[in-house]
The first five atom37 places (N, CA, C, CB, O) and aatype in JSON, in Angstrom:
{
  "aatype": [16, 7, 6, 15, 9, 9, 10, 6, 3, 15, 9, 7, 1, 19, 1, 1, 19, 18, 2, 2, 16, 19, 7, 19, 13, 16, 2, 15, 14, 1, 18, 3, 17, 8, 12, 6, 2, 10, 11, 5, 13, 14, 5, 12, 5, 18, 6, 7, 1, 6, 7, 13, 11, 18, 19, 3, 5, 2, 2, 11, 11, 8, 19, 9, 16, 16, 14, 7, 0, 7, 15, 7, 10, 12, 7, 10, 14, 7, 3, 18, 12, 14, 14, 15, 1, 13, 19, 1, 0, 0, 19, 10, 10, 15, 10, 16, 10, 5, 16, 11, 1, 14, 11, 16, 16, 6, 3],
  "atom_mask": [
    [1, 1, 1, 1, 1],
    [1, 1, 1, 0, 1],
    [1, 1, 1, 1, 1],
    [1, 1, 1, 1, 1],
    [1, 1, 1, 1, 1],
    [1, 1, 1, 1, 1],
    [1, 1, 1, 1, 1],
    [1, 1, 1, 1, 1],
    [1, 1, 1, 1, 1],
    [1, 1, 1, 1, 1],
    [1, 1, 1, 1, 1],
    [1, 1, 1, 0, 1],
    [1, 1, 1, 1, 1],
    [1, 1, 1, 1, 1],
    [1, 1, 1, 1, 1],
    [1, 1, 1, 1, 1],
    [1, 1, 1, 1, 1],
    [1, 1, 1, 1, 1],
    [1, 1, 1, 1, 1],
    [1, 1, 1, 1, 1],
    [1, 1, 1, 1, 1],
    [1, 1, 1, 1, 1],
    [1, 1, 1, 0, 1],
    [1, 1, 1, 1, 1],
    [1, 1, 1, 1, 1],
    [1, 1, 1, 1, 1],
    [1, 1, 1, 1, 1],
    [1, 1, 1, 1, 1],
    [1, 1, 1, 1, 1],
    [1, 1, 1, 1, 1],
    [1, 1, 1, 1, 1],
    [1, 1, 1, 1, 1],
    [1, 1, 1, 1, 1],
    [1, 1, 1, 1, 1],
    [1, 1, 1, 1, 1],
    [1, 1, 1, 1, 1],
    [1, 1, 1, 1, 1],
    [1, 1, 1, 1, 1],
    [1, 1, 1, 1, 1],
    [1, 1, 1, 1, 1],
    [1, 1, 1, 1, 1],
    [1, 1, 1, 1, 1],
    [1, 1, 1, 1, 1],
    [1, 1, 1, 1, 1],
    [1, 1, 1, 1, 1],
    [1, 1, 1, 1, 1],
    [1, 1, 1, 1, 1],
    [1, 1, 1, 0, 1],
    [1, 1, 1, 1, 1],
    [1, 1, 1, 1, 1],
    [1, 1, 1, 0, 1],
    [1, 1, 1, 1, 1],
    [1, 1, 1, 1, 1],
    [1, 1, 1, 1, 1],
    [1, 1, 1, 1, 1],
    [1, 1, 1, 1, 1],
    [1, 1, 1, 1, 1],
    [1, 1, 1, 1, 1],
    [1, 1, 1, 1, 1],
    [1, 1, 1, 1, 1],
    [1, 1, 1, 1, 1],
    [1, 1, 1, 1, 1],
    [1, 1, 1, 1, 1],
    [1, 1, 1, 1, 1],
    [1, 1, 1, 1, 1],
    [1, 1, 1, 1, 1],
    [1, 1, 1, 1, 1],
    [1, 1, 1, 0, 1],
    [1, 1, 1, 1, 1],
    [1, 1, 1, 0, 1],
    [1, 1, 1, 1, 1],
    [1, 1, 1, 0, 1],
    [1, 1, 1, 1, 1],
    [1, 1, 1, 1, 1],
    [1, 1, 1, 0, 1],
    [1, 1, 1, 1, 1],
    [1, 1, 1, 1, 1],
    [1, 1, 1, 0, 1],
    [1, 1, 1, 1, 1],
    [1, 1, 1, 1, 1],
    [1, 1, 1, 1, 1],
    [1, 1, 1, 1, 1],
    [1, 1, 1, 1, 1],
    [1, 1, 1, 1, 1],
    [1, 1, 1, 1, 1],
    [1, 1, 1, 1, 1],
    [1, 1, 1, 1, 1],
    [1, 1, 1, 1, 1],
    [1, 1, 1, 1, 1],
    [1, 1, 1, 1, 1],
    [1, 1, 1, 1, 1],
    [1, 1, 1, 1, 1],
    [1, 1, 1, 1, 1],
    [1, 1, 1, 1, 1],
    [1, 1, 1, 1, 1],
    [1, 1, 1, 1, 1],
    [1, 1, 1, 1, 1],
    [1, 1, 1, 1, 1],
    [1, 1, 1, 1, 1],
    [1, 1, 1, 1, 1],
    [1, 1, 1, 1, 1],
    [1, 1, 1, 1, 1],
    [1, 1, 1, 1, 1],
    [1, 1, 1, 1, 1],
    [1, 1, 1, 1, 1],
    [1, 1, 1, 1, 1],
    [1, 1, 1, 1, 1]
  ],
  "atom_positions": [
    [[0.02, -66.42, -16.67], [-0.67, -67.7, -16.81], [-1.83, -67.6, -17.79], [-1.17, -68.17, -15.45], [-2.32, -68.61, -18.29]],
    [[-2.27, -66.38, -18.07], [-3.4, -66.2, -18.97], [-4.74, -66.28, -18.29], [0.0, 0.0, 0.0], [-5.77, -66.09, -18.93]],
    [[-4.76, -66.56, -16.97], [-6.03, -66.66, -16.25], [-6.53, -65.26, -15.92], [-5.86, -67.49, -14.97], [-5.75, -64.33, -15.75]],
    [[-7.86, -65.12, -15.83], [-8.43, -63.84, -15.46], [-9.73, -64.05, -14.71], [-8.68, -62.97, -16.71], [-10.33, -65.13, -14.74]],
    [[-10.14, -63.0, -14.01], [-11.42, -63.03, -13.32], [-12.27, -61.88, -13.81], [-11.23, -62.96, -11.78], [-11.76, -60.93, -14.41]],
    [[-13.55, -61.97, -13.56], [-14.49, -60.9, -13.9], [-15.15, -60.44, -12.61], [-15.56, -61.39, -14.96], [-15.66, -61.26, -11.84]],
    [[-15.13, -59.13, -12.37], [-15.79, -58.53, -11.22], [-17.01, -57.77, -11.73], [-14.83, -57.59, -10.42], [-16.89, -56.91, -12.6]],
    [[-18.17, -58.09, -11.19], [-19.4, -57.39, -11.57], [-19.96, -56.74, -10.32], [-20.44, -58.35, -12.22], [-20.17, -57.4, -9.31]],
    [[-20.2, -55.46, -10.41], [-20.75, -54.71, -9.3], [-22.01, -54.02, -9.76], [-19.72, -53.7, -8.74], [-22.02, -53.4, -10.83]],
    [[-23.07, -54.11, -8.98], [-24.3, -53.43, -9.33], [-24.84, -52.73, -8.09], [-25.34, -54.41, -9.92], [-24.61, -53.19, -6.97]],
    [[-25.56, -51.65, -8.28], [-26.09, -50.86, -7.18], [-27.05, -51.7, -6.35], [-26.79, -49.6, -7.71], [-27.98, -52.3, -6.88]],
    [[-26.82, -51.74, -5.05], [-27.71, -52.45, -4.15], [-27.6, -53.96, -4.2], [0.0, 0.0, 0.0], [-28.42, -54.66, -3.6]],
    [[-26.61, -54.47, -4.88], [-26.46, -55.93, -4.98], [-25.07, -56.34, -4.52], [-26.71, -56.41, -6.44], [-24.17, -55.51, -4.34]],
    [[-24.92, -57.61, -4.33], [-23.63, -58.17, -3.93], [-22.7, -58.19, -5.13], [-23.81, -59.59, -3.34], [-23.12, -58.47, -6.26]],
    [[-21.45, -57.89, -4.9], [-20.44, -57.97, -5.97], [-20.26, -59.43, -6.36], [-19.07, -57.34, -5.53], [-20.19, -60.31, -5.51]],
    [[-20.19, -59.66, -7.65], [-20.0, -61.02, -8.17], [-18.59, -61.15, -8.72], [-21.06, -61.36, -9.27], [-18.08, -60.24, -9.38]],
    [[-17.98, -62.28, -8.45], [-16.63, -62.58, -8.95], [-16.72, -63.91, -9.69], [-15.57, -62.64, -7.78], [-17.19, -64.91, -9.15]],
    [[-16.25, -63.91, -10.94], [-16.27, -65.12, -11.76], [-14.86, -65.45, -12.24], [-17.23, -64.95, -12.97], [-14.08, -64.55, -12.56]],
    [[-14.55, -66.72, -12.29], [-13.34, -67.18, -12.95], [-13.64, -67.17, -14.44], [-12.89, -68.62, -12.44], [-14.54, -67.88, -14.89]],
    [[-12.91, -66.38, -15.21], [-13.19, -66.25, -16.65], [-12.61, -67.45, -17.39], [-12.59, -64.92, -17.21], [-11.5, -67.39, -17.91]],
    [[-13.37, -68.53, -17.43], [-12.9, -69.78, -18.04], [-12.91, -69.74, -19.55], [-13.75, -70.94, -17.56], [-12.23, -70.54, -20.2]],
    [[-13.68, -68.82, -20.15], [-13.78, -68.74, -21.6], [-12.68, -67.86, -22.19], [-15.15, -68.21, -22.01], [-12.21, -68.11, -23.3]],
    [[-12.29, -66.83, -21.44], [-11.23, -65.94, -21.93], [-11.75, -64.7, -22.64], [0.0, 0.0, 0.0], [-10.96, -63.95, -23.21]],
    [[-13.07, -64.46, -22.62], [-13.66, -63.26, -23.22], [-14.7, -62.71, -22.25], [-14.29, -63.58, -24.62], [-15.2, -63.42, -21.38]],
    [[-15.02, -61.44, -22.43], [-16.13, -60.86, -21.68], [-16.66, -59.66, -22.44], [-15.69, -60.46, -20.24], [-16.0, -59.13, -23.34]],
    [[-17.84, -59.25, -22.08], [-18.47, -58.09, -22.69], [-19.35, -57.44, -21.63], [-19.3, -58.48, -23.96], [-19.38, -57.88, -20.49]],
    [[-20.07, -56.4, -22.0], [-20.95, -55.76, -21.04], [-22.24, -56.56, -20.87], [-21.28, -54.32, -21.48], [-22.3, -57.73, -21.26]],
    [[-23.26, -55.93, -20.29], [-24.48, -56.63, -19.9], [-25.02, -57.51, -21.02], [-25.54, -55.63, -19.47], [-24.78, -57.24, -22.2]],
    [[-25.75, -58.55, -20.66], [-26.13, -58.97, -19.31], [-24.96, -59.58, -18.54], [-27.26, -59.95, -19.38], [-23.81, -59.54, -18.98]],
    [[-25.29, -60.14, -17.36], [-24.24, -60.66, -16.49], [-23.47, -61.82, -17.14], [-24.85, -61.13, -15.16], [-23.95, -62.47, -18.06]],
    [[-22.26, -62.04, -16.62], [-21.38, -63.1, -17.15], [-22.04, -64.47, -17.08], [-20.06, -63.12, -16.39], [-21.94, -65.25, -18.02]],
    [[-22.72, -64.77, -15.97], [-23.36, -66.09, -15.86], [-24.44, -66.27, -16.92], [-23.95, -66.29, -14.46], [-24.67, -67.39, -17.38]],
    [[-25.12, -65.19, -17.31], [-26.1, -65.25, -18.39], [-25.41, -65.6, -19.71], [-26.87, -63.92, -18.52], [-25.89, -66.45, -20.46]],
    [[-24.29, -64.94, -19.98], [-23.54, -65.22, -21.21], [-23.08, -66.68, -21.26], [-22.31, -64.28, -21.32], [-23.12, -67.31, -22.31]],
    [[-22.67, -67.21, -20.11], [-22.22, -68.61, -20.07], [-23.38, -69.56, -20.36], [-21.6, -68.94, -18.71], [-23.2, -70.56, -21.05]],
    [[-24.57, -69.26, -19.85], [-25.75, -70.07, -20.18], [-26.07, -69.97, -21.66], [-26.97, -69.64, -19.33], [-26.36, -70.98, -22.31]],
    [[-26.03, -68.77, -22.2], [-26.33, -68.54, -23.61], [-25.35, -69.28, -24.53], [-26.31, -67.05, -23.92], [-25.73, -69.75, -25.6]],
    [[-24.11, -69.38, -24.11], [-23.09, -70.06, -24.9], [-23.44, -71.53, -25.13], [-21.72, -69.95, -24.21], [-22.99, -72.13, -26.11]],
    [[-24.23, -72.1, -24.26], [-24.66, -73.5, -24.41], [-25.56, -73.7, -25.62], [-25.39, -73.97, -23.16], [-25.79, -74.84, -26.03]],
    [[-26.06, -72.62, -26.21], [-26.91, -72.72, -27.39], [-26.12, -72.93, -28.69], [-27.76, -71.46, -27.52], [-26.7, -73.06, -29.76]],
    [[-24.78, -72.95, -28.59], [-23.94, -73.01, -29.78], [-22.94, -74.17, -29.76], [-23.2, -71.71, -29.94], [-21.77, -73.96, -30.08]],
    [[-23.35, -75.38, -29.38], [-22.39, -76.49, -29.34], [-21.97, -76.96, -30.74], [-22.99, -77.64, -28.57], [-20.99, -77.69, -30.87]],
    [[-22.71, -76.57, -31.76], [-22.44, -77.03, -33.12], [-21.28, -76.3, -33.77], [-23.68, -76.88, -33.96], [-20.83, -76.71, -34.84]],
    [[-20.79, -75.21, -33.16], [-19.69, -74.45, -33.77], [-18.43, -75.3, -33.76], [-19.46, -73.11, -33.01], [-18.03, -75.84, -32.72]],
    [[-17.79, -75.42, -34.92], [-16.62, -76.27, -35.05], [-15.72, -75.77, -36.16], [-17.02, -77.72, -35.31], [-16.15, -75.02, -37.03]],
    [[-14.48, -76.2, -36.12], [-13.5, -75.79, -37.12], [-13.77, -76.46, -38.47], [-12.09, -76.12, -36.65], [-13.69, -75.83, -39.53]],
    [[-14.08, -77.74, -38.42], [-14.3, -78.49, -39.65], [-15.65, -78.14, -40.26], [-14.21, -80.01, -39.39], [-16.58, -77.76, -39.56]],
    [[-15.72, -78.27, -41.56], [-16.99, -78.05, -42.24], [-17.95, -79.2, -42.01], [0.0, 0.0, 0.0], [-17.54, -80.28, -41.59]],
    [[-19.16, -78.98, -42.27], [-20.19, -80.02, -42.12], [-20.13, -80.99, -43.31], [-21.61, -79.38, -41.99], [-19.76, -80.61, -44.43]],
    [[-20.5, -82.21, -43.05], [-20.51, -83.22, -44.11], [-21.66, -82.99, -45.08], [-20.6, -84.62, -43.52], [-21.57, -83.35, -46.25]],
    [[-22.71, -82.42, -44.61], [-23.89, -82.22, -45.44], [-25.05, -83.06, -44.94], [0.0, 0.0, 0.0], [-24.91, -83.84, -44.0]],
    [[-26.18, -82.88, -45.58], [-27.39, -83.61, -45.21], [-27.42, -84.94, -45.94], [-28.67, -82.77, -45.53], [-27.36, -84.98, -47.17]],
    [[-27.51, -86.02, -45.18], [-27.53, -87.35, -45.79], [-28.94, -87.94, -45.71], [-26.51, -88.29, -45.08], [-29.63, -87.8, -44.7]],
    [[-29.34, -88.59, -46.78], [-30.64, -89.25, -46.77], [-30.64, -90.4, -47.78], [-31.78, -88.25, -47.09], [-29.77, -90.48, -48.65]],
    [[-31.62, -91.28, -47.64], [-31.82, -92.41, -48.56], [-33.18, -92.2, -49.22], [-31.75, -93.8, -47.8], [-34.19, -91.99, -48.55]],
    [[-33.2, -92.26, -50.56], [-34.46, -92.03, -51.28], [-35.33, -93.29, -51.3], [-34.18, -91.55, -52.72], [-34.98, -94.31, -50.7]],
    [[-36.45, -93.21, -52.0], [-37.41, -94.31, -52.05], [-36.85, -95.54, -52.76], [-38.67, -93.87, -52.73], [-37.34, -96.65, -52.54]],
    [[-35.82, -95.36, -53.6], [-35.19, -96.48, -54.3], [-33.99, -97.02, -53.55], [-34.77, -96.05, -55.7], [-33.2, -97.78, -54.09]],
    [[-33.86, -96.61, -52.28], [-32.77, -97.03, -51.41], [-31.4, -96.54, -51.88], [-32.75, -98.54, -51.31], [-30.38, -97.15, -51.58]],
    [[-31.39, -95.43, -52.61], [-30.14, -94.83, -53.06], [-29.73, -93.73, -52.07], [-30.28, -94.25, -54.5], [-30.55, -92.9, -51.68]],
    [[-28.46, -93.75, -51.68], [-27.96, -92.78, -50.71], [-27.59, -91.47, -51.4], [-26.73, -93.34, -49.96], [-27.05, -91.47, -52.5]],
    [[-27.89, -90.36, -50.73], [-27.6, -89.03, -51.26], [-26.96, -88.18, -50.15], [-28.88, -88.35, -51.8], [-27.22, -88.38, -48.97]],
    [[-26.14, -87.23, -50.57], [-25.58, -86.23, -49.65], [-25.73, -84.87, -50.31], [-24.07, -86.54, -49.3], [-25.24, -84.65, -51.42]],
    [[-26.4, -83.96, -49.62], [-26.48, -82.59, -50.1], [-25.37, -81.83, -49.37], [-27.91, -81.95, -49.84], [-25.44, -81.62, -48.16]],
    [[-24.36, -81.4, -50.11], [-23.22, -80.75, -49.48], [-23.47, -79.27, -49.26], [-21.98, -80.94, -50.34], [-24.37, -78.67, -49.85]],
    [[-22.66, -78.69, -48.4], [-22.78, -77.27, -48.1], [-22.26, -76.46, -49.28], [-22.01, -76.91, -46.81], [-21.47, -76.97, -50.08]],
    [[-22.69, -75.2, -49.41], [-22.32, -74.4, -50.58], [-20.88, -73.89, -50.59], [-23.23, -73.24, -50.68], [-20.48, -73.25, -51.56]],
    [[-20.11, -74.14, -49.56], [-18.72, -73.68, -49.57], [-18.04, -73.92, -48.24], [0.0, 0.0, 0.0], [-18.62, -74.51, -47.33]],
    [[-16.81, -73.45, -48.14], [-16.03, -73.61, -46.91], [-16.63, -72.74, -45.81], [-14.55, -73.24, -47.14], [-17.33, -71.77, -46.08]],
    [[-16.35, -73.1, -44.58], [-16.82, -72.31, -43.45], [-18.15, -72.75, -42.89], [0.0, 0.0, 0.0], [-18.71, -72.06, -42.04]],
    [[-18.67, -73.87, -43.33], [-19.98, -74.3, -42.87], [-19.99, -74.7, -41.4], [-20.47, -75.45, -43.71], [-21.06, -74.79, -40.8]],
    [[-18.84, -74.94, -40.82], [-18.77, -75.29, -39.39], [-19.18, -74.14, -38.5], [0.0, 0.0, 0.0], [-19.51, -74.34, -37.33]],
    [[-19.15, -72.92, -39.05], [-19.54, -71.74, -38.27], [-20.9, -71.21, -38.67], [-18.5, -70.65, -38.43], [-21.27, -70.1, -38.28]],
    [[-21.66, -71.99, -39.44], [-22.99, -71.56, -39.82], [-23.84, -71.38, -38.56], [-23.64, -72.59, -40.8], [-23.9, -72.28, -37.71]],
    [[-24.49, -70.25, -38.44], [-25.29, -69.95, -37.26], [-24.58, -69.06, -36.26], [0.0, 0.0, 0.0], [-25.17, -68.69, -35.24]],
    [[-23.33, -68.7, -36.52], [-22.59, -67.81, -35.63], [-23.23, -66.42, -35.7], [-21.08, -67.75, -36.01], [-23.38, -65.87, -36.79]],
    [[-23.62, -65.84, -34.55], [-24.26, -64.53, -34.58], [-23.35, -63.47, -35.17], [-24.69, -64.13, -33.18], [-22.14, -63.49, -34.94]],
    [[-23.92, -62.55, -35.92], [-23.12, -61.53, -36.58], [-23.46, -60.1, -36.21], [0.0, 0.0, 0.0], [-22.83, -59.17, -36.7]],
    [[-24.46, -59.91, -35.35], [-24.81, -58.54, -34.99], [-23.86, -58.02, -33.9], [-26.29, -58.46, -34.52], [-22.96, -58.73, -33.46]],
    [[-24.09, -56.79, -33.46], [-23.16, -56.15, -32.52], [-23.73, -56.03, -31.11], [-22.79, -54.78, -33.01], [-23.21, -55.26, -30.3]],
    [[-24.79, -56.77, -30.81], [-25.32, -56.79, -29.45], [-24.36, -57.57, -28.55], [-26.76, -57.41, -29.41], [-23.69, -58.48, -29.03]],
    [[-24.29, -57.23, -27.26], [-23.34, -57.91, -26.36], [-23.42, -59.44, -26.38], [-23.57, -57.44, -24.98], [-22.37, -60.08, -26.41]],
    [[-24.62, -60.05, -26.36], [-24.64, -61.52, -26.39], [-24.0, -62.09, -27.66], [-26.07, -62.01, -26.28], [-23.31, -63.11, -27.6]],
    [[-24.23, -61.46, -28.79], [-23.64, -61.94, -30.05], [-22.12, -61.75, -30.05], [-24.27, -61.21, -31.25], [-21.38, -62.63, -30.5]],
    [[-21.67, -60.62, -29.55], [-20.23, -60.38, -29.48], [-19.55, -61.4, -28.58], [-19.95, -58.96, -28.98], [-18.46, -61.88, -28.9]],
    [[-20.18, -61.73, -27.46], [-19.61, -62.71, -26.53], [-19.49, -64.07, -27.2], [-20.48, -62.81, -25.27], [-18.43, -64.7, -27.14]],
    [[-20.56, -64.53, -27.83], [-20.55, -65.84, -28.49], [-19.51, -65.85, -29.59], [-21.94, -66.18, -29.07], [-18.72, -66.79, -29.69]],
    [[-19.49, -64.82, -30.43], [-18.55, -64.76, -31.55], [-17.1, -64.79, -31.04], [-18.79, -63.49, -32.38], [-16.28, -65.53, -31.57]],
    [[-16.79, -63.98, -30.03], [-15.44, -63.95, -29.48], [-15.05, -65.29, -28.87], [-15.31, -62.84, -28.45], [-13.93, -65.77, -29.07]],
    [[-15.97, -65.91, -28.12], [-15.67, -67.19, -27.48], [-15.43, -68.29, -28.51], [-16.83, -67.6, -26.55], [-14.49, -69.07, -28.38]],
    [[-16.27, -68.33, -29.54], [-16.11, -69.36, -30.58], [-14.81, -69.14, -31.35], [-17.32, -69.35, -31.55], [-14.05, -70.09, -31.55]],
    [[-14.55, -67.93, -31.78], [-13.35, -67.66, -32.56], [-12.09, -67.88, -31.73], [-13.37, -66.24, -33.11], [-11.09, -68.36, -32.25]],
    [[-12.12, -67.52, -30.44], [-10.97, -67.78, -29.57], [-10.73, -69.28, -29.43], [-11.19, -67.15, -28.19], [-9.58, -69.73, -29.41]],
    [[-11.81, -70.06, -29.34], [-11.65, -71.51, -29.2], [-11.05, -72.15, -30.46], [-12.99, -72.16, -28.89], [-10.51, -73.26, -30.39]],
    [[-11.14, -71.47, -31.59], [-10.63, -72.02, -32.85], [-9.21, -71.56, -33.18], [-11.55, -71.65, -33.99], [-8.62, -72.01, -34.16]],
    [[-8.66, -70.66, -32.37], [-7.31, -70.18, -32.64], [-6.29, -71.25, -32.27], [-7.02, -68.88, -31.86], [-6.52, -72.07, -31.38]],
    [[-5.19, -71.23, -32.96], [-4.13, -72.19, -32.67], [-3.39, -71.75, -31.42], [-3.16, -72.32, -33.87], [-2.98, -70.59, -31.3]],
    [[-3.21, -72.66, -30.5], [-2.47, -72.37, -29.28], [-1.0, -72.7, -29.5], [-3.04, -73.16, -28.07], [-0.67, -73.79, -29.95]],
    [[-0.14, -71.76, -29.2], [1.29, -71.98, -29.37], [1.96, -72.08, -28.01], [1.92, -70.85, -30.21], [1.43, -71.61, -27.01]],
    [[3.13, -72.69, -28.0], [3.89, -72.79, -26.76], [4.59, -71.46, -26.51], [4.91, -73.95, -26.81], [5.09, -70.82, -27.43]],
    [[4.61, -71.07, -25.25], [5.32, -69.86, -24.86], [6.81, -70.1, -24.97], [4.93, -69.43, -23.44], [7.31, -71.12, -24.49]],
    [[7.55, -69.17, -25.59], [9.01, -69.36, -25.65], [9.64, -69.28, -24.26], [9.66, -68.31, -26.57], [9.21, -68.49, -23.42]],
    [[10.65, -70.11, -24.03], [11.33, -70.11, -22.73], [12.37, -69.01, -22.65], [12.0, -71.47, -22.47], [12.64, -68.46, -21.58]],
    [[12.94, -68.69, -23.8], [13.93, -67.6, -23.85], [13.62, -66.71, -25.05], [15.39, -68.17, -23.94], [12.75, -67.04, -25.85]],
    [[14.33, -65.61, -25.17], [14.14, -64.73, -26.33], [14.7, -65.36, -27.59], [14.81, -63.38, -26.09], [14.42, -64.89, -28.69]],
    [[15.46, -66.4, -27.46], [16.05, -67.09, -28.62], [15.08, -68.1, -29.23], [17.35, -67.78, -28.23], [15.28, -68.54, -30.36]],
    [[14.06, -68.49, -28.5], [13.1, -69.5, -29.0], [12.17, -68.95, -30.03], [12.29, -70.07, -27.86], [11.32, -69.67, -30.54]]
  ]
}
């Protein structure tokens, strides 16, 4: 089914069980922390940004476009710390194309 759970165990604490709704995980901090942190990246999207729009003093409309393709992922963390890896994996997984599972080996 593709579903998974995350088990977190720590010394002297209660074991935590999470339904892995995102489909990725990494080491510390805890999974619930990563899920809260993921809320800081709602702007991540497949499509590029339209650019900055404004109207000048002469009422003329302007658009400053982005410098190239991929602007929808501007701000995606690139370091190798666990929080950045979690965000990067979650965002990139959300952008992958989902295919139908074949019913037979002939499909």
